[in-house]
C-alpha positions in Angstrom: 119.0 94.2 83.4 116.6 95.2 86.2 114.8 91.8 85.9 118.1 90.0 86.3 118.9 92.0 89.4 115.5 91.1 91.0 116.1 87.4 90.2 119.5 87.6 91.7 118.2 89.0 95.0 115.4 86.5 95.0 117.8 83.6 94.4 120.0 84.9 97.2 117.0 85.2 99.6 116.0 81.6 98.7 119.5 80.4 99.3 119.6 82.1 102.7 116.1 81.0 103.7 116.8 77.3 102.9 120.2 77.2 104.6 120.1 75.3 107.9 121.9 78.0 109.8 119.2 80.5 109.0 116.6 78.7 111.1 119.1 78.1 113.8 120.1 81.7 113.9 116.4 82.8 114.2 115.7 80.3 117.0 118.9 81.5 118.9 117.8 85.1 118.4 114.3 84.3 119.8 115.8 82.5 122.8 118.3 85.3 123.5 115.5 87.8 123.3 113.5 85.8 125.8 116.5 85.8 128.2 117.0 89.5 127.8 113.2 90.1 128.5 113.7 88.4 131.9 116.6 90.7 133.0 116.3 94.1 134.7 118.1 97.2 133.4 118.8 95.9 129.9 120.2 98.5 127.5 117.7 99.9 125.1 120.0 99.1 122.2 119.2 95.4 122.6 115.6 96.0 121.5 116.8 97.8 118.4 119.1 94.9 117.5 116.4 92.3 117.9 114.0 94.5 115.9 116.5 94.7 113.0 117.1 90.9 113.1 113.3 90.2 113.0 112.8 92.7 110.2 115.6 91.2 108.1 114.1 87.7 108.7 110.7 88.9 107.5 112.2 90.7 104.5 114.2 87.6 103.5 111.1 85.4 103.8 109.0 87.9 101.8 111.6 88.2 99.0 112.2 84.4 98.8 108.5 83.2 99.1 106.5 86.2 98.0 104.1 88.2 100.2 100.6 86.9 100.1 99.2 86.1 96.6 100.5 82.6 95.9 100.1 79.3 97.8 103.3 79.2 100.0 103.9 82.9 100.5 104.8 84.7 103.7 101.4 85.6 105.0 99.9 82.3 104.2 101.9 80.8 107.1 100.1 81.5 110.4 103.4 81.7 112.3 104.6 84.4 109.9 101.3 86.3 110.5 102.0 86.3 114.3 105.6 87.3 113.7 104.7 90.1 111.4 102.1 91.4 113.9 104.7 91.4 116.6 107.3 93.2 114.5 104.6 95.7 113.5 103.8 96.2 117.3 107.4 96.9 118.0 107.5 99.7 115.4 104.2 101.1 116.6 105.5 101.2 120.2 108.5 103.1 119.1 106.5 105.6 117.0 104.0 106.0 119.8 106.7 106.8 122.4 106.2 110.4 123.5 110.0 110.8 124.0 110.3 110.9 120.2 107.9 113.8 119.9 108.6 117.5 120.4 106.3 119.2 122.9 106.0 122.8 123.8 103.5 124.2 126.4 101.6 120.9 126.4 101.1 121.1 122.7 102.8 118.6 120.3 104.4 120.2 117.3 104.7 118.9 113.8 108.2 119.5 112.6 110.4 119.3 109.5 108.4 121.3 107.1 109.3 124.6 105.4 106.6 126.9 106.8 108.6 128.6 109.6 105.4 129.2 111.5 106.8 128.2 115.0 110.1 128.7 116.7 111.5 125.2 117.4 114.8 123.9 118.6 117.7 124.1 116.2 117.4 121.8 113.1 113.6 121.9 113.5 110.9 123.9 111.7 107.4 123.2 113.1 103.7 123.8 112.7 101.3 124.2 115.7 97.8 122.8 115.9 96.8 122.1 112.3 93.0 122.1 113.1 90.3 119.5 113.3 90.5 116.2 111.5 88.0 115.6 108.6 84.9 113.4 108.9 84.2 114.7 112.4 87.6 113.4 113.5 87.1 110.0 112.0 89.8 110.4 109.4 93.1 111.1 111.1 96.8 110.9 110.3 97.8 112.1 113.8 99.6 108.9 114.5 100.5 105.6 112.7 97.7 103.7 114.4 95.0 106.0 113.0 96.7 106.5 109.7 96.5 102.8 108.7 92.7 102.5 109.0 92.4 105.9 107.2 94.6 104.6 104.3 92.6 101.4 104.2 89.4 103.3 103.9 90.8 105.4 101.1 92.2 102.3 99.2 88.8 100.5 99.5 86.9 103.7 98.7 84.8 103.3 101.8 84.2 106.9 102.5 
């Protein structure tokens, strides 16, 4: 049953990907995004809409073609590599935006755990300064940019 469900979603993704309107919609989205980038005072919601569209496009391509292992998969196409890096950069920019972090007395607080060690705004439970990072600060999960190389080092057992 589960295998049939996976096949159904893959067939649906292939049908969407091979439809002529899919490429047209993607090109119109890119052109519209370019127009919005030239304008001043554009609502921030537009960036979220374009990010969702680009993410859905990448997901449809990955489901339909596969990710990397076979001959015609998503990351074997250089344009898709560029596109995935740009989408990744958009998410990193949003994660790295200090507006999304809670800061008290010039110290960023880690929130949403059950320790109750620091008084935070309502709906938050935070920890202050969790100490030094291991490996003389080389291994760090302080932000997404440092977490990815740390995970790569762990997966390749290069420690």
